[in-house]
N, C-alpha and C positions, 0 to 999 in steps of 0.2 A: 599768102604767105605759099611760098614756095616749097615743093617736095624736092630734097636733095637725095641722091646716093650717095651713101658713105661709105660702103665696101661690102663684099661679098659675105665678110664674117668679122665681128668684131667681139675680141675676148672681154670677159668681165670675171671678176672674182667676187666670191660669196664671202662671207664673214668666216667662215670655216676654212677660207684658203684655196678651196677648190674651184676649178674654172668652170664657167658657162659660157657657151657661145651664142650669140646672136647672129643668124643667118638672113641674108639679103637684106641689110640694114639700110634704112632711109631715115632722114631727118626733116624736121620743119623748126627753121630758125624764126625767131621775132626778135624785131630790133626795133628802137625808138630811139632816135637822134644818134643814130650810131654805135648805140650799146646795146648789147643782148638783155631782153627782157626775159625770154624763156627759150627752152630747146626741147623738144620733143623726138623722140627716137621709137621706131617701130623697126621690129625684125621676128624672127621666127625662132621657135627653140624646137629642138628635136625632142622627140617623144621621151626620152631617158632625161635630158635637160628641164623638161617640163614639169616630170614626177618630182625631181630633187627640189626644184622651184615651188612646187606645189606643196610639199612636206614641208620645207623649213621655212616657208612664207617669205622668200626672199623678195626683193622689190618692193617692201612692206606691204605683203600681201596675207596677212593676218585674217583668218576667216571672218573676223567681226566687221572689217571694211570691205568687204564682197559684197555685190549686190544680190538681190533676191534670186536670180536666176543662175547661182554659182552652183546651187545643189545637183546639178546633173554632170556626169563624169565626161571628160572628153575621150575620143577614141584613142587608146592607147597605141597605135601605130601610126598617126598621123601627127604632123609637125603642129605646134601651137603658135598663135601670132600674137605678141604682146606688144603693146603701146606703152611707154614709160616715159616721165616726166621728170627732168632734171631739177634736183631741190634749190631751191631759191637761193640760198647761199652761195651754193657751186654754181648757178647761172650768173651770178653777180662776179664772180673771181674770173670766170671764164669771159666774161662781156669786157672786164678789165684787162684783160692779159691778151685777148685775141682782137686784132683789129678788123678782120673780115670774117666773112662767111666761109671763105675757103680756110682760114687757118683754126675757124670751130669745126670745121668738119676733119681737119688733118688731127687735130687733137683728138675727137672721137676715135679715130683710126687707130694712134698710137699715142696715148697722152705722154707728154715730156712735161708739161709746167704744171699739170694738176691729176695726179694719178687718181683721185677720187673720182674720176669720170668712168673707171674700170671698176669701180666696187658697187656691187648691186644695192648697197645700203645708200647711195647717193641718189637712188632714182625712185621714182613712186610710179607704181604700176596703175594705167588708166583704165584700160581694158585688156582683155584676154579672149581671144576667139580661137575657132578652129574651122576650117571649111569641112563641112559634112555634106558632100556632093553639091547639090546648089544651094543649099543654105550654109550661111556662116553663122555658128551657134556661140553663145558665149556670155559674158557677164562684165559689167562695168563695177567700178570700185567708188568708194565717196572720194577718194582723191581726183576722180574725172569730175566730179560735181565742183570741187573746187579750183576748176581751170576757167 
């Protein structure tokens, strides 16, 4: 599965209507028989957007779904990397409406046919990490085990 550069910034919207920006966004697209099976996106959150995401449990990040290593706090001045997976019901719709990987990536950049791609509740966080010098620290969620 190839990783595709999506955009320098992808805007998402939280349930409260506020904006969350993913930076340096890449995507992995899994297709079978020309249909989309799965869509993963990785991007960085600013420290401010991570603090808001963490506090509100956006991207289905409730404390009970976080792995045992999630107890440590992230450095409050460094960006946080998040890997998310599109909910299966939305992946099915994207797969039916987008014929090529380029169309899927364009829809991620600026959704026209499926606004759900911009909603944090349409995505499940799999891994949340942060570079701490030579080490990348963080946690996995139960959603990562379901992939």
